[in-house]
NULO-142789 format. One record per residue (C-alpha): x, y, z; residue number from 0. Coordinates in Angstrom, 1 decimal. Each point is the difference from the previous one (the first is absolute). Example, Ala and Ser with C-alpha at 12.3 -4.5 7.8 and 13.67 -1.06 7.14 Angstrom:
<nodes>
<node><u>12.3</u><v>-4.5</v><w>7.8</w><num>0</num></node>
<node><u>1.4</u><v>3.4</v><w>-0.7</w><num>1</num></node>
</nodes>
This chain:
<nodes>
<node><u>143.0</u><v>62.9</v><w>39.2</w><num>0</num></node>
<node><u>-0.2</u><v>-2.9</v><w>-0.1</w><num>1</num></node>
<node><u>1.0</u><v>-3.3</v><w>2.6</w><num>2</num></node>
<node><u>2.9</u><v>-1.9</v><w>0.1</w><num>3</num></node>
<node><u>-0.4</u><v>-3.2</v><w>-2.2</w><num>4</num></node>
<node><u>-3.2</u><v>0.7</v><w>-1.4</w><num>5</num></node>
<node><u>-0.3</u><v>-2.2</v><w>-3.0</w><num>6</num></node>
<node><u>1.5</u><v>-3.8</v><w>1.9</w><num>7</num></node>
<node><u>-0.7</u><v>-1.4</v><w>3.3</w><num>8</num></node>
<node><u>2.4</u><v>1.0</v><w>2.5</w><num>9</num></node>
<node><u>2.1</u><v>-3.1</v><w>-0.4</w><num>10</num></node>
<node><u>3.4</u><v>-1.6</v><w>-0.8</w><num>11</num></node>
<node><u>-1.7</u><v>-2.7</v><w>-2.2</w><num>12</num></node>
<node><u>-1.9</u><v>2.7</v><w>-1.5</w><num>13</num></node>
<node><u>2.4</u><v>3.3</v><w>-1.2</w><num>14</num></node>
<node><u>1.6</u><v>-2.6</v><w>-2.8</w><num>15</num></node>
<node><u>-2.9</u><v>-0.7</v><w>-1.4</w><num>16</num></node>
<node><u>-2.0</u><v>3.3</v><w>0.3</w><num>17</num></node>
<node><u>3.3</u><v>2.1</v><w>-1.0</w><num>18</num></node>
<node><u>0.2</u><v>2.3</v><w>-3.3</w><num>19</num></node>
<node><u>2.5</u><v>1.3</v><w>-1.7</w><num>20</num></node>
<node><u>-0.1</u><v>4.2</v><w>0.3</w><num>21</num></node>
<node><u>2.5</u><v>1.0</v><w>-2.2</w><num>22</num></node>
<node><u>-1.4</u><v>-2.1</v><w>-2.6</w><num>23</num></node>
<node><u>-3.3</u><v>1.6</v><w>0.3</w><num>24</num></node>
<node><u>-3.4</u><v>-1.2</v><w>-1.8</w><num>25</num></node>
<node><u>-0.8</u><v>-3.4</v><w>0.1</w><num>26</num></node>
<node><u>2.8</u><v>-0.7</v><w>2.0</w><num>27</num></node>
<node><u>-1.1</u><v>2.2</v><w>2.8</w><num>28</num></node>
<node><u>-3.8</u><v>0.5</v><w>-0.3</w><num>29</num></node>
<node><u>-0.4</u><v>1.3</v><w>3.5</w><num>30</num></node>
<node><u>2.1</u><v>3.1</v><w>-0.6</w><num>31</num></node>
<node><u>-1.3</u><v>0.5</v><w>-3.6</w><num>32</num></node>
<node><u>-3.0</u><v>0.5</v><w>1.7</w><num>33</num></node>
<node><u>0.9</u><v>2.6</v><w>2.4</w><num>34</num></node>
<node><u>1.6</u><v>1.6</v><w>-2.5</w><num>35</num></node>
<node><u>-3.0</u><v>0.6</v><w>-2.0</w><num>36</num></node>
<node><u>-2.0</u><v>0.8</v><w>3.2</w><num>37</num></node>
<node><u>2.1</u><v>2.7</v><w>1.0</w><num>38</num></node>
<node><u>0.3</u><v>1.1</v><w>-3.6</w><num>39</num></node>
<node><u>-3.9</u><v>-0.5</v><w>-0.1</w><num>40</num></node>
<node><u>-1.0</u><v>1.6</v><w>3.2</w><num>41</num></node>
<node><u>3.2</u><v>3.1</v><w>-0.3</w><num>42</num></node>
<node><u>1.4</u><v>-1.0</v><w>3.4</w><num>43</num></node>
<node><u>3.0</u><v>-1.6</v><w>1.8</w><num>44</num></node>
<node><u>0.0</u><v>-3.0</v><w>0.9</w><num>45</num></node>
<node><u>2.5</u><v>-1.5</v><w>3.0</w><num>46</num></node>
<node><u>-0.9</u><v>-4.2</v><w>-1.5</w><num>47</num></node>
<node><u>0.4</u><v>-1.7</v><w>3.1</w><num>48</num></node>
<node><u>2.2</u><v>-2.8</v><w>-0.7</w><num>49</num></node>
<node><u>-0.2</u><v>-3.2</v><w>-1.9</w><num>50</num></node>
<node><u>3.0</u><v>-2.8</v><w>-1.0</w><num>51</num></node>
<node><u>2.6</u><v>1.0</v><w>-2.3</w><num>52</num></node>
<node><u>1.4</u><v>-2.2</v><w>-2.3</w><num>53</num></node>
<node><u>3.5</u><v>1.2</v><w>-1.3</w><num>54</num></node>
<node><u>2.2</u><v>-3.1</v><w>-1.6</w><num>55</num></node>
<node><u>0.4</u><v>-2.7</v><w>2.5</w><num>56</num></node>
<node><u>-1.0</u><v>2.0</v><w>2.8</w><num>57</num></node>
<node><u>-3.1</u><v>1.2</v><w>2.2</w><num>58</num></node>
<node><u>-0.5</u><v>3.7</v><w>1.3</w><num>59</num></node>
<node><u>-3.1</u><v>1.4</v><w>2.2</w><num>60</num></node>
<node><u>-0.2</u><v>3.1</v><w>-2.1</w><num>61</num></node>
<node><u>-2.1</u><v>3.0</v><w>0.3</w><num>62</num></node>
<node><u>-0.4</u><v>2.3</v><w>-3.7</w><num>63</num></node>
<node><u>-1.2</u><v>3.5</v><w>0.4</w><num>64</num></node>
<node><u>-1.9</u><v>1.8</v><w>-3.1</w><num>65</num></node>
<node><u>-0.7</u><v>3.6</v><w>-0.8</w><num>66</num></node>
<node><u>-3.3</u><v>1.2</v><w>-1.0</w><num>67</num></node>
<node><u>1.0</u><v>-0.7</v><w>-4.0</w><num>68</num></node>
<node><u>0.4</u><v>-3.6</v><w>0.9</w><num>69</num></node>
<node><u>3.9</u><v>0.0</v><w>0.0</w><num>70</num></node>
<node><u>2.2</u><v>-1.9</v><w>2.1</w><num>71</num></node>
<node><u>1.4</u><v>2.4</v><w>2.0</w><num>72</num></node>
<node><u>2.1</u><v>-2.2</v><w>2.9</w><num>73</num></node>
<node><u>0.5</u><v>-3.6</v><w>0.9</w><num>74</num></node>
<node><u>1.0</u><v>-1.1</v><w>3.6</w><num>75</num></node>
<node><u>0.8</u><v>-3.5</v><w>0.9</w><num>76</num></node>
<node><u>-0.2</u><v>-0.9</v><w>3.8</w><num>77</num></node>
<node><u>3.1</u><v>0.8</v><w>1.3</w><num>78</num></node>
<node><u>-0.5</u><v>-2.4</v><w>3.4</w><num>79</num></node>
<node><u>-1.3</u><v>-3.2</v><w>-0.2</w><num>80</num></node>
<node><u>-2.7</u><v>-1.6</v><w>2.3</w><num>81</num></node>
<node><u>2.2</u><v>-2.3</v><w>1.6</w><num>82</num></node>
<node><u>-1.1</u><v>-0.8</v><w>3.3</w><num>83</num></node>
<node><u>-1.0</u><v>-2.8</v><w>2.5</w><num>84</num></node>
<node><u>-2.4</u><v>0.7</v><w>3.4</w><num>85</num></node>
<node><u>-0.3</u><v>-3.2</v><w>1.5</w><num>86</num></node>
<node><u>-3.9</u><v>-1.5</v><w>0.5</w><num>87</num></node>
<node><u>-1.0</u><v>3.5</v><w>-2.2</w><num>88</num></node>
<node><u>1.3</u><v>0.1</v><w>-3.5</w><num>89</num></node>
<node><u>2.9</u><v>-0.8</v><w>-1.8</w><num>90</num></node>
<node><u>0.7</u><v>1.5</v><w>-3.6</w><num>91</num></node>
<node><u>3.0</u><v>-0.4</v><w>-2.0</w><num>92</num></node>
<node><u>-0.3</u><v>2.5</v><w>-3.2</w><num>93</num></node>
<node><u>3.7</u><v>-0.6</v><w>-0.8</w><num>94</num></node>
<node><u>-0.8</u><v>-3.7</v><w>-1.1</w><num>95</num></node>
<node><u>-1.9</u><v>1.2</v><w>-3.4</w><num>96</num></node>
<node><u>0.7</u><v>3.7</v><w>-0.2</w><num>97</num></node>
<node><u>3.9</u><v>2.2</v><w>-0.5</w><num>98</num></node>
<node><u>0.1</u><v>3.5</v><w>1.9</w><num>99</num></node>
<node><u>0.1</u><v>2.9</v><w>-1.7</w><num>100</num></node>
<node><u>3.3</u><v>2.3</v><w>-0.1</w><num>101</num></node>
<node><u>-1.9</u><v>3.6</v><w>-0.4</w><num>102</num></node>
<node><u>-1.9</u><v>2.7</v><w>2.4</w><num>103</num></node>
<node><u>-2.4</u><v>1.0</v><w>-2.9</w><num>104</num></node>
<node><u>-1.2</u><v>4.0</v><w>0.6</w><num>105</num></node>
<node><u>-1.8</u><v>1.5</v><w>-3.0</w><num>106</num></node>
<node><u>-1.7</u><v>3.2</v><w>-1.0</w><num>107</num></node>
<node><u>-3.5</u><v>-0.2</v><w>-1.1</w><num>108</num></node>
<node><u>-2.6</u><v>2.7</v><w>0.0</w><num>109</num></node>
<node><u>-1.4</u><v>-0.2</v><w>3.3</w><num>110</num></node>
<node><u>3.5</u><v>-0.1</v><w>1.6</w><num>111</num></node>
<node><u>3.7</u><v>-1.6</v><w>0.7</w><num>112</num></node>
<node><u>-0.9</u><v>-3.2</v><w>1.3</w><num>113</num></node>
<node><u>1.8</u><v>-2.5</v><w>1.3</w><num>114</num></node>
<node><u>-0.8</u><v>-3.8</v><w>-0.4</w><num>115</num></node>
<node><u>0.9</u><v>-2.9</v><w>2.2</w><num>116</num></node>
<node><u>-2.0</u><v>-3.3</v><w>0.0</w><num>117</num></node>
<node><u>-1.5</u><v>-1.4</v><w>3.6</w><num>118</num></node>
<node><u>3.1</u><v>-1.4</v><w>2.0</w><num>119</num></node>
<node><u>2.1</u><v>3.3</v><w>-1.4</w><num>120</num></node>
<node><u>-2.4</u><v>1.8</v><w>2.6</w><num>121</num></node>
<node><u>2.2</u><v>-1.7</v><w>2.7</w><num>122</num></node>
<node><u>3.5</u><v>1.6</v><w>-0.9</w><num>123</num></node>
<node><u>-0.6</u><v>3.7</v><w>0.8</w><num>124</num></node>
<node><u>3.7</u><v>0.7</v><w>-1.6</w><num>125</num></node>
<node><u>-1.7</u><v>-0.1</v><w>-3.2</w><num>126</num></node>
<node><u>-2.6</u><v>2.3</v><w>0.7</w><num>127</num></node>
<node><u>2.7</u><v>2.4</v><w>1.5</w><num>128</num></node>
<node><u>1.5</u><v>-0.1</v><w>-3.7</w><num>129</num></node>
<node><u>-3.6</u><v>0.7</v><w>-1.5</w><num>130</num></node>
<node><u>-0.1</u><v>2.6</v><w>2.1</w><num>131</num></node>
<node><u>3.4</u><v>1.6</v><w>-1.0</w><num>132</num></node>
<node><u>-0.9</u><v>-0.3</v><w>-3.4</w><num>133</num></node>
<node><u>-3.0</u><v>2.2</v><w>0.2</w><num>134</num></node>
<node><u>-2.5</u><v>-2.4</v><w>0.5</w><num>135</num></node>
<node><u>-3.8</u><v>1.5</v><w>0.5</w><num>136</num></node>
<node><u>-1.5</u><v>-3.5</v><w>0.4</w><num>137</num></node>
<node><u>1.1</u><v>-3.6</v><w>0.4</w><num>138</num></node>
<node><u>-2.2</u><v>-2.4</v><w>-1.0</w><num>139</num></node>
<node><u>0.2</u><v>-3.8</v><w>1.4</w><num>140</num></node>
<node><u>-2.2</u><v>-2.8</v><w>-1.7</w><num>141</num></node>
<node><u>0.0</u><v>-2.7</v><w>2.4</w><num>142</num></node>
<node><u>-1.7</u><v>-3.1</v><w>1.9</w><num>143</num></node>
<node><u>1.0</u><v>-0.3</v><w>3.4</w><num>144</num></node>
<node><u>-1.3</u><v>-3.1</v><w>1.7</w><num>145</num></node>
<node><u>-2.0</u><v>-0.4</v><w>3.1</w><num>146</num></node>
<node><u>3.0</u><v>-0.6</v><w>2.5</w><num>147</num></node>
<node><u>1.9</u><v>3.6</v><w>-1.0</w><num>148</num></node>
<node><u>-3.0</u><v>1.9</v><w>-1.4</w><num>149</num></node>
<node><u>-1.4</u><v>0.8</v><w>2.9</w><num>150</num></node>
<node><u>2.3</u><v>1.2</v><w>2.0</w><num>151</num></node>
<node><u>2.6</u><v>1.6</v><w>-2.7</w><num>152</num></node>
<node><u>-2.0</u><v>1.0</v><w>-3.0</w><num>153</num></node>
<node><u>-1.2</u><v>3.1</v><w>0.9</w><num>154</num></node>
<node><u>3.0</u><v>0.6</v><w>2.5</w><num>155</num></node>
<node><u>2.3</u><v>-0.4</v><w>-2.6</w><num>156</num></node>
<node><u>-2.1</u><v>2.8</v><w>-2.6</w><num>157</num></node>
<node><u>-0.3</u><v>2.7</v><w>3.1</w><num>158</num></node>
<node><u>4.3</u><v>-0.7</v><w>0.5</w><num>159</num></node>
<node><u>0.9</u><v>0.3</v><w>-3.5</w><num>160</num></node>
<node><u>-2.3</u><v>3.2</v><w>-0.5</w><num>161</num></node>
<node><u>0.8</u><v>1.3</v><w>3.1</w><num>162</num></node>
<node><u>3.9</u><v>-0.4</v><w>0.0</w><num>163</num></node>
<node><u>0.0</u><v>1.0</v><w>-3.6</w><num>164</num></node>
<node><u>-2.8</u><v>3.3</v><w>-0.1</w><num>165</num></node>
<node><u>-1.6</u><v>-1.5</v><w>-2.7</w><num>166</num></node>
<node><u>-3.1</u><v>-1.8</v><w>-1.4</w><num>167</num></node>
<node><u>-0.1</u><v>-3.9</v><w>0.4</w><num>168</num></node>
<node><u>-2.9</u><v>-1.9</v><w>-2.2</w><num>169</num></node>
<node><u>-0.1</u><v>-3.9</v><w>0.4</w><num>170</num></node>
<node><u>-2.7</u><v>-2.0</v><w>-1.8</w><num>171</num></node>
<node><u>-0.3</u><v>-4.1</v><w>1.3</w><num>172</num></node>
<node><u>-2.1</u><v>-2.6</v><w>-1.8</w><num>173</num></node>
<node><u>-3.5</u><v>-0.7</v><w>2.2</w><num>174</num></node>
<node><u>-0.3</u><v>-2.5</v><w>2.3</w><num>175</num></node>
<node><u>-0.4</u><v>-3.8</v><w>-1.4</w><num>176</num></node>
<node><u>-0.3</u><v>-2.3</v><w>2.8</w><num>177</num></node>
<node><u>-0.6</u><v>-2.8</v><w>-2.4</w><num>178</num></node>
<node><u>3.9</u><v>0.6</v><w>-1.5</w><num>179</num></node>
<node><u>2.9</u><v>-1.7</v><w>0.4</w><num>180</num></node>
<node><u>1.8</u><v>4.1</v><w>1.3</w><num>181</num></node>
<node><u>-2.5</u><v>1.8</v><w>1.8</w><num>182</num></node>
<node><u>0.3</u><v>3.7</v><w>-0.6</w><num>183</num></node>
<node><u>-0.3</u><v>2.4</v><w>3.1</w><num>184</num></node>
<node><u>-1.6</u><v>2.5</v><w>-2.3</w><num>185</num></node>
<node><u>-0.5</u><v>3.5</v><w>1.6</w><num>186</num></node>
<node><u>1.2</u><v>2.4</v><w>-3.4</w><num>187</num></node>
<node><u>0.8</u><v>3.6</v><w>1.5</w><num>188</num></node>
<node><u>1.1</u><v>3.7</v><w>-0.7</w><num>189</num></node>
<node><u>2.3</u><v>1.3</v><w>3.0</w><num>190</num></node>
<node><u>1.0</u><v>3.9</v><w>-0.5</w><num>191</num></node>
<node><u>3.6</u><v>1.0</v><w>0.6</w><num>192</num></node>
<node><u>-1.0</u><v>1.0</v><w>3.9</w><num>193</num></node>
<node><u>-0.5</u><v>-3.7</v><w>0.7</w><num>194</num></node>
<node><u>-4.1</u><v>0.4</v><w>0.1</w><num>195</num></node>
<node><u>-2.2</u><v>-2.5</v><w>-2.2</w><num>196</num></node>
<node><u>-1.4</u><v>1.4</v><w>-2.6</w><num>197</num></node>
<node><u>-2.6</u><v>-2.4</v><w>-0.9</w><num>198</num></node>
<node><u>-0.1</u><v>-4.0</v><w>0.2</w><num>199</num></node>
<node><u>-1.9</u><v>-3.3</v><w>-0.6</w><num>200</num></node>
<node><u>-0.9</u><v>-2.9</v><w>1.8</w><num>201</num></node>
<node><u>1.1</u><v>-3.2</v><w>-1.4</w><num>202</num></node>
<node><u>-3.1</u><v>-0.2</v><w>-2.6</w><num>203</num></node>
<node><u>0.3</u><v>0.8</v><w>-3.3</w><num>204</num></node>
<node><u>-0.3</u><v>4.2</v><w>-0.2</w><num>205</num></node>
<node><u>1.4</u><v>2.9</v><w>-1.7</w><num>206</num></node>
<node><u>1.8</u><v>2.6</v><w>1.5</w><num>207</num></node>
<node><u>-0.3</u><v>4.1</v><w>-1.9</w><num>208</num></node>
<node><u>1.6</u><v>2.5</v><w>2.0</w><num>209</num></node>
<node><u>1.5</u><v>3.0</v><w>-0.7</w><num>210</num></node>
<node><u>4.0</u><v>0.7</v><w>0.5</w><num>211</num></node>
<node><u>1.5</u><v>3.6</v><w>0.5</w><num>212</num></node>
<node><u>3.3</u><v>0.0</v><w>-0.4</w><num>213</num></node>
<node><u>0.1</u><v>3.7</v><w>1.4</w><num>214</num></node>
<node><u>-0.5</u><v>-1.8</v><w>3.3</w><num>215</num></node>
<node><u>3.8</u><v>-1.5</v><w>-0.5</w><num>216</num></node>
<node><u>1.8</u><v>3.7</v><w>0.7</w><num>217</num></node>
<node><u>-1.9</u><v>0.8</v><w>2.8</w><num>218</num></node>
<node><u>1.0</u><v>-3.3</v><w>1.7</w><num>219</num></node>
<node><u>3.3</u><v>0.4</v><w>-0.7</w><num>220</num></node>
<node><u>-0.2</u><v>3.8</v><w>0.8</w><num>221</num></node>
<node><u>-1.7</u><v>-0.8</v><w>3.4</w><num>222</num></node>
<node><u>2.5</u><v>-3.5</v><w>1.3</w><num>223</num></node>
<node><u>3.3</u><v>1.1</v><w>-3.0</w><num>224</num></node>
<node><u>1.3</u><v>-3.9</v><w>0.8</w><num>225</num></node>
<node><u>2.0</u><v>0.2</v><w>-3.3</w><num>226</num></node>
<node><u>2.1</u><v>3.2</v><w>1.4</w><num>227</num></node>
<node><u>0.1</u><v>-1.8</v><w>3.7</w><num>228</num></node>
<node><u>1.9</u><v>-3.2</v><w>-1.2</w><num>229</num></node>
<node><u>2.8</u><v>-0.7</v><w>1.5</w><num>230</num></node>
<node><u>2.3</u><v>-0.5</v><w>-3.3</w><num>231</num></node>
<node><u>3.3</u><v>0.3</v><w>2.3</w><num>232</num></node>
<node><u>-0.9</u><v>-3.2</v><w>1.6</w><num>233</num></node>
<node><u>-2.2</u><v>-2.1</v><w>-2.3</w><num>234</num></node>
<node><u>-0.7</u><v>0.3</v><w>-3.7</w><num>235</num></node>
<node><u>-1.8</u><v>-2.5</v><w>-2.4</w><num>236</num></node>
<node><u>1.6</u><v>-0.6</v><w>-3.5</w><num>237</num></node>
<node><u>-1.9</u><v>0.3</v><w>-3.2</w><num>238</num></node>
<node><u>2.3</u><v>-2.5</v><w>-1.8</w><num>239</num></node>
<node><u>-2.5</u><v>0.5</v><w>-3.6</w><num>240</num></node>
<node><u>0.6</u><v>3.9</v><w>0.3</w><num>241</num></node>
<node><u>3.5</u><v>-0.3</v><w>0.9</w><num>242</num></node>
<node><u>1.0</u><v>-2.3</v><w>-3.0</w><num>243</num></node>
<node><u>-1.7</u><v>2.0</v><w>-2.6</w><num>244</num></node>
<node><u>2.0</u><v>3.5</v><w>1.6</w><num>245</num></node>
<node><u>3.1</u><v>-1.9</v><w>-0.2</w><num>246</num></node>
</nodes>
């Protein structure tokens, strides 16, 4: 798994410069061509972080998933754009250059059923609930939380999404570059289905290698049968995409 916007500085000025046409492939998208080649060569599944994607006259923040044959299995366009303004701390408006994605992304891979979100997507628990309802074992969030919200919310949100939905959550952040225009908090992390931190980094360049045991999902869900205890007579979350496909 790679971090958010790993082939470009995280900047509205840079997104158009580094954007690639993923659908065209080949020379039009050298970043995803490299990931495809690496996945096939190493026989691994790669959740390719995200890169700026050019599609027609629009730009997206897009994550590509490749299987062990190097085939593109899924493409997730960031659904919730990072438009925030904390006076004196950080202001960033992704929507100045990027277009929001329209589709939740869940993909069956050789290493389980994976839901994909990108950075700010992690703040919206509805997306994670939908992924859990669709049978996800793991949600991957490539992200780049900043120095203001990172210390308070990065690990908190990962543990909440994992504990609420009783599944694994994996995140990958760029390492911290204090000379950059946008300074990332770092701290890539793997969280288990009980909300426990299984592995994490600090803010410098590092790699997490950790084992995931999907049999624990059923154990946790048996111990704490949250799904069965939800009050569907009082509240419900509508999965619009599934509703449309069923009709």
